[in-house]
N, C-alpha and C positions, 0 to 999 in steps of 0.2 A: 408233627411227630411221625405221621405215616410215611414221610419221605426219608426219615432217618434210618440208618442201619440199626438193626435190633439184635442185641445179645440176650439170649435166654439163659437165666440162671435159676437153679433149683436149690432150695434149702432143705436139708435132710437132718434127721436126728430124732432122738426120743421125744415123747410128749413132755411138755412143760420145761424144755431146756431154754426157751426164750426165742424161738425162731421168729414168731410173729412180732415180738417186741423189737428184735433186731431189724426186721423189715420195716416196721413203722418208724423206728428211729432214723433209718437211712432215707426212706422215701418221703417222710413228712416231718421229720425232726420232732417226733412226739414219743412220749413214753406212757402207755396206758397204765393206770393204777391197777386195773384188773382186765383180764382177757378171757374170753370163752375159748375152749379148745377148738382148734381148727378142725372142721369136718370136711374131709375130701381134700380139695386143693383150691387155693385162691392166689391172686397175684397183685402186685403193685408195679408201677412203672416210674422211672426217673430218668431224666436226661442229664448226662454228664459230658464233660469235654475231655477228650483223650487224643493225644497226638495231633492236637490242633483242629479237631473236628468234633461235632456233637454226635453222641451215640445214645440211643434209647435202650435203657436196661429194663428188661421185663423179668421181674423176680417172682418166682413161684414159691408159695408158702404151703408146705405139705403137712398133713396130719401125722403126728408121731405115733398114734395108736396103730398097733400091728394090723388090726382088722381092716382099717382103711388102707394101710400101706400095701398090703398084699394085693388088693384090688387095683390100686392105681399105679403101682410101681412100674410094671412093664410098659405102660403107655407113656408115663411122664419122665422116665429116665431117658427116653430117646429124644433126639433132636434138641437137646439142651447143650449149650456151649460150655457151661461151667456149673460146678456144684459147691456150695458152702455146707460142710458137714459140721454140725453144731453139737456141743455137749455142755453140760452145766457143771461148773466148777464146785458147786455145793452139793452135787448129787453124784456119788461115786458110780452108781450103776449106769448112769448115762455115758460115762467114760468107758466103762467095761464093755458097753455095747458098740462102741465105735468100730471095733474090729469087724463085727458082723455087718455094719453099714458099709465099710470099705469092701467087704466081700461082695455085697450086693451091687455096689457100683462097678466092680470089676466084671461081674457076670452080666449086667444088664445095660450099662451105659456104653456110649460110643467110645472106642479106644482113644479118641483124640480129646475127650473131655478134660477140662482143667478142674482140679479139685483142691480145696484148701480146708484145713482143720481149724475150727473156731471154738475157743473156750469162752463161754459167756459167764456173766455175773462176777467179773473180777473185782468189782467194788465190794463184794461180800466176803472176800478171803484176804487173810493177812499175808500169807506166803505167796509171793508173786514170782517165784523163779520157775514154776511149772516144769520142773525137770522131767517128770514122768511123761507128761503130755508132749513135751518137745522131743524126748527120745522116741516116743511112738511115731510122731510125725516124721522125724528124720528117717526112721527105719522103713517108712512107707513112702518116703520122698514127697511128703506133703508140706507145703508152706504152712506155718502155724501162726495164728493170731489170737491174742487174748483181748477180749473186749468187754465193755459194759453197755448193754442196751439202755440201762437206766441213766448213766451219765453221758453216753454217746462216745466214750473213749474207744478209739480203735475201729469203730464201726465203718466209717467211710473208707478207711484203708483196706478193709476186707474186699469190698466190692470194686474199688478202683484197682487194686492189685490183681484181683481175679479177672477183671476186664482186660488188663494189660497182658496177663498170661494167655487169655483166649486169643487175642489178636496176634501175639507172638507165635502161637502154635498154628493159627489158622487165619492168615491175613485176608482170606476171602470173606471172612465174617463182616468186613467193612465194605465189601464190594456191592452189596445189595443182594447177595445170594441168600442172606438170612432174611426171611420174611418177617414183617412185624405183626403177622397174624397171631391172634391169641390162642389158636389151636395148635397144640403140640402133636404132630403126627408121629406114628411109629412105623418106620419102614426100613430100619437098619438092623443088622445082626448084632447080638450082644458079644462083648469081648470077654474072654476068660481071664485075662490078667492085664495089668498095666505093662506097657512095653518096656519102660525103663524110667529111671528117676527123672529124666529130662521131660517126661510127660507133664510134670508139674512145675 
């Protein structure tokens, strides 16, 4: 695995939206009946095949609690290739907070970062047109995915599509320029805004 190109992906969103469950479903095909709140930041890895070659995905699971996020944000926004921004379809406030998460990404992440919006817990809602979420995603040029960490529906597509976006935007990510080190360094300047819709 050390010899494979590594793409670093960050999961962001409010506490209890299901970031950890999405990560466990994708990396281990498991759904925990209960989880403890993530404290700080943790990661899982999974090897996928993309464009005919194997790629190591290093996916970082962040705490949603603001007190942890304020401390970790500056360091862990940097040097990631992609971000999955997650909200809970059964918790309105988590969607209301998506705008502030987007603003933080704009301020602190690399301008080339690929971002997707992920609506979790679709198995718990009857109305599946997600018009408001899709409208928000379109207005911010974010690809939108509705998923269920519990059933697994849509989860793999999130990370596979995000990986494809990363490579399309930055082909050098497959050249070995991306270290497989577990340490995310911070040495780039934050961006103030997304350049254009084509960023995503």
